[in-house]
C-alpha positions in Angstrom: 0.0 0.0 0.1 1.3 3.5 -0.8 2.9 5.8 1.6 0.8 8.9 2.7 2.3 11.4 0.4 3.6 9.1 -2.4 0.5 9.4 -4.4 -0.5 12.9 -3.6 0.2 14.1 -7.2 0.7 12.2 -10.5 4.3 12.8 -11.4 4.5 14.2 -15.1 7.4 11.8 -15.8 5.4 8.7 -14.3 7.9 8.1 -11.2 5.0 7.2 -9.0 2.7 5.6 -11.6 2.1 2.6 -9.5 1.3 4.4 -6.4 -1.2 6.7 -8.0 -2.9 3.7 -10.1 -3.2 1.8 -6.8 -5.0 4.6 -5.0 -7.0 5.4 -8.1 -8.1 1.8 -8.6 -9.0 1.4 -4.9 -11.2 4.5 -4.8 -13.0 3.6 -8.2 -13.6 0.1 -6.9 -15.2 1.5 -3.7 -17.3 3.7 -5.6 -18.4 1.3 -8.1 -19.2 -1.3 -5.4 -21.2 1.4 -3.7 -23.3 2.1 -6.8 -23.9 -1.6 -7.6 -25.0 -2.4 -4.1 -27.4 0.5 -3.9 -30.6 -1.6 -3.9 -29.5 -3.2 -0.7 -29.0 0.1 1.1 -31.6 2.4 2.6 -33.4 5.0 0.3 -32.1 7.6 2.8 -29.4 7.4 5.3 -30.8 6.6 8.7 -28.4 8.9 10.7 -25.9 11.5 9.6 -22.4 9.9 9.3 -19.7 10.6 11.8 -17.1 12.7 10.1 -13.7 14.4 11.1 -14.4 17.7 12.4 -11.0 19.0 12.4 -8.4 19.5 9.8 -5.8 16.8 10.3 -2.3 17.6 11.2 -0.7 14.5 9.8 -1.6 13.0 6.3 -4.0 10.0 6.4 -2.8 6.8 4.9 -4.6 5.1 2.1 -6.4 2.8 4.3 -7.8 5.8 6.4 -8.6 7.8 3.3 -10.6 4.9 1.9 -12.5 4.4 5.3 -13.4 8.0 5.4 -14.7 8.1 1.9 -16.7 4.8 2.5 -18.2 6.4 5.7 -19.3 9.5 3.7 -20.8 7.6 0.9 -22.7 5.6 3.4 -24.3 8.8 4.6 -25.2 10.1 1.0 -28.5 9.9 -0.5 -29.2 7.0 -2.6 -30.5 8.0 -6.0 -29.4 4.5 -7.7 -32.1 2.7 -5.6 -35.0 1.7 -7.9 -37.2 3.4 -5.1 -35.7 6.7 -5.2 -38.1 8.8 -7.2 -38.6 11.8 -4.9 -36.4 14.5 -6.6 -35.0 15.4 -10.0 -31.7 13.7 -9.2 -31.5 10.5 -11.2 -28.7 8.1 -11.4 -25.9 9.7 -13.7 -24.7 8.1 -16.8 -21.4 6.1 -16.4 -19.8 8.4 -19.0 -20.8 11.6 -17.1 -19.2 10.6 -13.7 -16.1 9.4 -15.5 -16.1 12.4 -17.5 -16.2 14.4 -14.3 -13.1 12.3 -13.1 -11.2 13.1 -16.3 -12.1 16.9 -16.3 -10.9 17.2 -12.7 -7.7 15.3 -13.4 -6.6 17.8 -16.2 -8.0 20.9 -14.2 -8.6 23.2 -17.1 -10.2 26.5 -16.3 -13.1 27.8 -18.6 -12.1 31.3 -17.6 -10.2 31.7 -20.9 -9.6 29.8 -24.1 -5.8 29.6 -23.4 -6.5 27.9 -20.2 -9.0 25.4 -21.8 -8.6 25.4 -25.5 -10.4 22.1 -26.5 -13.1 22.6 -23.8 -13.9 26.0 -24.9 -14.3 25.2 -28.4 -16.4 22.0 -27.5 -18.7 24.3 -25.2 -19.1 26.9 -27.9 -20.0 24.5 -30.5 -22.2 22.0 -28.5 -24.3 24.9 -27.1 -24.9 26.0 -30.6 -26.1 22.6 -31.5 -28.4 22.7 -28.4 -29.6 26.1 -29.6 -30.6 24.6 -32.9 -32.3 21.7 -31.2 -34.8 24.2 -29.6 -35.4 26.0 -32.8 -33.1 28.9 -32.6 -31.2 30.2 -35.8 -27.7 30.4 -36.8 -26.8 33.4 -34.6 -27.8 31.5 -31.3 -25.4 30.1 -28.7 -24.8 30.4 -25.1 -22.6 29.4 -22.1 -22.7 26.8 -19.4 -23.2 27.6 -15.7 -23.0 25.6 -12.6 -26.8 25.0 -12.1 -30.1 26.6 -13.3 -30.2 29.4 -10.8 -27.1 31.0 -12.3 -28.4 30.3 -15.7 -31.6 32.1 -14.9 -29.6 34.9 -13.3 -27.5 35.4 -16.5 -30.5 35.3 -18.8 -32.3 38.0 -16.7 -29.3 40.1 -16.3 -28.7 40.3 -20.0 -32.6 41.0 -20.4 -32.4 43.8 -17.8 -29.2 45.4 -19.3 -30.6 45.3 -22.8 -34.3 46.3 -22.4 -33.5 48.9 -19.7 -30.2 50.1 -21.1 -28.5 50.0 -17.7 -25.3 48.1 -18.5 -23.1 51.2 -17.6 -25.1 53.5 -15.2 -27.3 50.9 -13.4 -30.8 51.3 -12.2 -30.6 54.7 -10.4 -31.8 57.0 -13.1 -34.8 55.1 -14.0 -38.2 56.9 -13.8 -40.1 53.7 -13.1 -39.4 50.6 -11.0 -38.6 47.6 -13.5 -40.1 44.2 -12.7 -40.2 40.7 -14.0 -43.4 38.6 -14.5 -43.3 34.8 -13.7 -45.8 32.2 -12.8 -46.6 31.6 -9.2 -45.3 28.2 -9.7 -42.0 29.5 -11.2 -38.7 28.3 -9.7 -37.5 30.2 -6.6 -34.3 31.2 -8.5 -36.4 33.9 -10.4 -37.1 35.7 -7.1 -33.6 35.3 -6.3 -32.5 36.8 -9.5 -35.0 39.7 -8.9 -33.2 40.5 -5.5 -29.7 40.1 -7.2 -30.7 42.3 -10.0 -31.6 45.1 -7.6 -35.3 44.8 -8.2 -36.0 43.3 -4.8 -37.9 40.2 -4.0 -41.2 41.9 -5.0 -39.7 42.7 -8.3 -40.7 39.3 -9.6 -44.6 39.6 -10.0 -46.5 36.4 -9.6 -48.9 35.5 -12.4 -51.8 33.2 -11.5 -51.6 29.6 -12.8 -54.5 27.4 -13.9 -55.8 24.2 -12.1 -53.0 22.2 -13.8 -50.3 24.4 -12.5 -49.5 26.3 -15.8 -49.3 30.1 -16.3 -52.6 31.6 -17.4 -52.1 33.9 -20.4 -55.1 35.8 -19.5 -53.7 36.3 -16.1 -50.4 37.4 -17.7 -52.1 40.1 -19.6 -54.1 41.2 -16.6 -50.9 41.4 -14.3 -49.2 43.1 -17.0 -51.8 45.9 -17.3 -52.2 46.2 -13.4 -48.3 46.7 -13.3 -48.4 49.4 -15.8 -51.3 51.1 -14.3 -49.5 51.3 -10.8 -46.4 52.9 -12.3 -44.3 49.8 -12.8 -42.3 48.9 -15.9 -42.5 45.2 -16.9 -39.4 44.2 -19.1 -39.3 40.5 -19.0 -41.5 37.5 -18.7 -40.2 34.0 -17.4 -42.2 30.9 -18.6 -41.6 27.5 -17.3 -41.3 24.3 -19.2 -41.5 21.8 -16.3 -42.4 23.4 -12.9 -40.6 22.0 -10.0 -43.5 20.8 -8.1 -45.9 19.4 -10.7 -43.7 19.2 -13.8 -46.3 21.4 -15.7 -45.5 23.2 -18.9 -46.8 26.6 -19.4 -48.5 27.5 -22.8 -45.3 28.7 -24.4 -46.8 29.7 -27.7 -49.5 32.0 -26.0 -47.0 33.5 -23.7 -44.6 34.3 -26.6 -47.3 36.0 -28.4 -48.0 38.3 -25.4 -44.4 38.8 -24.9 -43.8 39.9 -28.6 -46.8 42.2 -28.7 -45.8 43.9 -25.5 -42.1 44.1 -26.4 -41.1 42.1 -23.3 -38.0 39.7 -23.1 -39.1 36.2 -23.1 -36.9 33.8 -21.1 -38.0 30.2 -20.8 -36.9 28.2 -17.7 -36.8 24.8 -19.4 -34.2 23.3 -17.1 -36.3 20.2 -16.7 -38.6 19.7 -19.7 -36.3 20.7 -22.3 -35.2 17.3 -22.6 -38.6 16.7 -24.5 -36.8 18.2 -27.6 -35.2 14.9 -28.0 -38.5 13.1 -28.4 -41.5 12.8 -30.5 -43.2 14.8 -27.7 -41.3 18.0 -28.6 -44.6 19.6 -29.7 -45.1 20.1 -25.9 -42.4 22.8 -26.1 -44.1 24.6 -29.1 -43.3 28.3 -28.8 -39.9 27.8 -27.0 -38.3 28.8 -30.4 -39.8 32.3 -29.9 -37.9 32.9 -26.6 -35.0 35.3 -26.3 -33.2 33.1 -23.9 -33.6 29.5 -22.6 -32.2 27.6 -19.5 -31.8 23.9 -19.9 -30.1 21.5 -17.3 -28.9 18.2 -18.6 -28.1 17.1 -15.0 -31.8 16.3 -14.6 -33.6 14.6 -17.5 -30.3 13.8 -19.5 -28.8 12.0 -16.6 -25.6 14.0 -16.5 -23.8 14.2 -13.1 -24.2 17.5 -11.3 -23.6 20.3 -12.0 -24.5 20.7 -15.5 -26.6 23.6 -16.8 -26.6 26.0 -19.9 -28.2 29.3 -20.9 -28.9 29.8 -24.5 -29.7 33.0 -26.4 -31.6 33.6 -29.7 -28.6 35.9 -30.6 -25.4 35.0 -28.7 -24.0 38.7 -29.4 -26.5 39.7 -26.5 -23.9 38.2 -24.1 -21.1 40.6 -25.5 -23.4 43.6 -25.7 -25.1 43.3 -22.3 -22.8 41.3 -19.9 -19.3 40.9 -21.3 -16.5 42.4 -19.2 -13.1 42.1 -20.7 -10.2 40.7 -18.4 -7.0 42.4 -19.1 -4.9 39.5 -17.8 -6.3 37.0 -20.4 -4.8 37.0 -24.0 -7.2 37.3 -27.0 -6.5 34.5 -29.3 -9.3 34.9 -31.9 -11.6 32.6 -29.7 -14.1 33.5 -27.0 -13.0 33.6 -23.2 -16.1 32.2 -21.7 -15.1 33.7 -18.4 -15.9 37.1 -19.6 -19.3 36.0 -20.7 -20.8 34.2 -17.7 -21.6 34.9 -14.0 -18.8 32.7 -13.2 -15.1 33.4 -14.0 -13.0 30.3 -13.2 -15.1 27.3 -14.1 -14.8 23.6 -14.3 -14.9 21.9 -17.8 -18.5 20.5 -17.1 -19.1 20.2 -20.8 -17.0 17.2 -21.0 -19.3 14.8 -19.1 -22.2 16.2 -21.1 -20.5 15.5 -24.4 -19.3 12.0 -23.3 -22.9 11.3 -22.2 -24.3 12.3 -25.7 -21.6 10.2 -27.3 -22.4 7.2 -25.0 -26.3 7.3 -25.6 -26.8 9.3 -28.7 -30.2 10.9 -29.5 -31.7 7.4 -30.0 -30.6 6.4 -26.5 -31.8 9.5 -24.9 -35.2 9.3 -26.9 -35.8 5.9 -25.4 -34.9 6.8 -21.8 -37.1 10.0 -21.8 -40.0 8.2 -23.4 -39.7 5.3 -21.1 -40.0 7.7 -18.1 -42.9 9.5 -19.6 -44.5 6.0 -20.0 -43.6 5.2 -16.5 -45.4 8.3 -15.3 -48.4 7.6 -17.2 -48.8 4.1 -15.7 -48.1 5.6 -12.3 -51.0 7.9 -12.8 -53.2 5.3 -13.9 -52.5 3.4 -10.7 -53.2 6.5 -8.7 -56.6 7.0 -10.5 -57.6 3.4 -9.9 -57.5 4.0 -6.2 -60.4 5.9 -4.7 -58.6 6.9 -1.6 -55.9 8.8 -3.7 -56.3 12.0 -5.4 -54.3 12.8 -8.5 -53.4 16.5 -9.0 -53.4 16.5 -12.7 -52.6 14.4 -15.7 -48.7 14.4 -16.0 -47.2 16.4 -18.9 -43.8 15.3 -18.0 -42.4 12.6 -15.7 -43.7 14.0 -12.5 -46.9 12.6 -10.8 -48.3 14.5 -7.8 -51.0 12.9 -5.6 -52.3 12.7 -2.0 -54.4 10.7 0.3 -57.7 11.8 2.2 -55.9 13.6 5.2 -52.6 15.4 5.2 -51.3 13.4 8.3 -52.1 10.2 6.3 -50.2 11.5 3.4 -47.2 12.2 5.4 -47.5 8.7 7.2 -47.6 7.0 4.1 -44.4 8.6 2.9 -42.5 7.6 6.1 -43.9 4.1 5.9 -42.7 3.4 2.4 -39.2 4.9 3.4 -39.1 2.7 6.3 -40.1 -0.4 4.2 -37.2 0.6 1.8 -39.7 0.7 -1.0 -40.0 4.2 -2.2 -38.8 7.8 -1.5 -41.5 10.4 -2.7 -40.8 14.1 -1.6 -43.6 15.9 0.3 -44.1 19.4 -1.1 -46.4 21.9 0.5 -48.4 23.0 -2.7 -51.5 25.2 -2.5 -51.5 24.9 1.3 -51.8 21.1 1.0 -49.0 18.4 1.4 -48.7 16.2 -1.7 -46.7 13.2 -2.6 -44.3 13.9 -5.5 -43.0 11.0 -7.6 -40.3 12.0 -10.1 -40.2 9.1 -12.4 -36.8 9.6 -13.9 -35.0 6.7 -12.5 -34.4 4.1 -15.3 -33.9 1.4 -12.4 -37.5 1.8 -11.5 -39.2 -1.1 -13.2 -42.7 -2.7 -13.4 -42.0 -4.9 -10.3 -40.8 -1.8 -8.2 -44.2 0.0 -9.1 -46.1 -3.0 -8.3 -44.6 -3.5 -4.9 -44.9 0.3 -4.1 -48.8 0.2 -4.8 -49.2 -3.1 -3.2 -47.7 -1.6 0.1 -49.9 1.6 -0.4 -53.1 -0.7 -0.5 -52.0 -2.5 2.4 -51.3 0.7 4.4 -54.6 2.2 3.4 -56.5 -1.0 4.3 -54.9 -0.9 7.8 -55.3 2.8 8.4 -58.4 4.3 6.8 -62.0 3.7 7.5 -64.7 3.1 4.9 -65.5 6.9 4.2 -61.9 7.7 3.7 -61.4 4.9 1.2 -63.8 6.8 -1.1 -62.0 10.3 -1.6 -63.7 12.9 -3.6 
């Protein structure tokens, strides 16, 4: 076994090749054993792991390092379990987590072209391909960011700077208070963006959604009129393709028509449901091609290891016009310095794990995965509707199914029961003042036998805990 410091760095001349290989193979074996024994472990760790609380004075040996890693993995959430269907955290593709290893090993920095030449070119070209996938033209492009929150922030910053012409002077000379309009079901990052943009939390005006959790175009028009009547200045609308709780898709084409007529920047947060562009169900995104900017997160429905997100612009020159801050310490080499264009400066080469996943699965593989999860959600919803004591929120538009029981305490108890039995983890969002169970059916390991076992357990729990009246929920 290698001495403590012997494998601390990979020697460029290969002098410690055996020590580095031994440590690498030991860690990879531990990780793969962890993943491939996921079904035998709890859905959620029963107790937080005991970890070191002080920075060690002396270096750990390999045995100690592996023991600590094993301990931390034991306390991690378990998305590889077939019953883990509570959040948008699916098992990542093998290519993506190995791509993460490769990107970390070479440690390039997407701050500038000279610090990451191949990855910069890959990101620029690949994001132009994604832009075309969503129906944008030849002028489109974008930049990757570490998560949808930063992607939404960058899009709305560009919108603010262009529509309000405040790139240089800021907001202080404006005669009217600027605001963003977004569905009441929009992601929390929109309100965060409003705060960071100097608009305040109330600078994101909520637009009412319909019974299925989709923004109402009529409510958008009404909210817009009310805002202007009270002296506010709306400059952007955020539509959502795949809301966080219900997976609903706003009527993008109708919202795009309003935005165009009212000269508003249209941003579509398609972090989740943007993956439908790979499938025959891409018509559910009709209207997204009219957006000025789009957020998409491959870390969700494309199964890429976190973090992995992008923001795309109909005209990528908007980034240069409204956001770019040149860094004098970086050379111009006829290529884009991506750190000048995004919220982040120094940035990991996250594009590699996305590209390797695309190579590993191709459009055909992704089409099959996404359509399989849509079919799984449809079957799940049918099972819910077949039980009078359960209430389905709405027919699923994506791979999220939201449902509840006859009482809130019973719904919460059912969640705890299924976790304790090791059968399923559903999240428990508070939505419209009621607790719901939320099944996010992305997990490709969730097969028919898993779903049958879940509903058999639900039936047994209901028979034991509900009286006759409650078994017939309105």
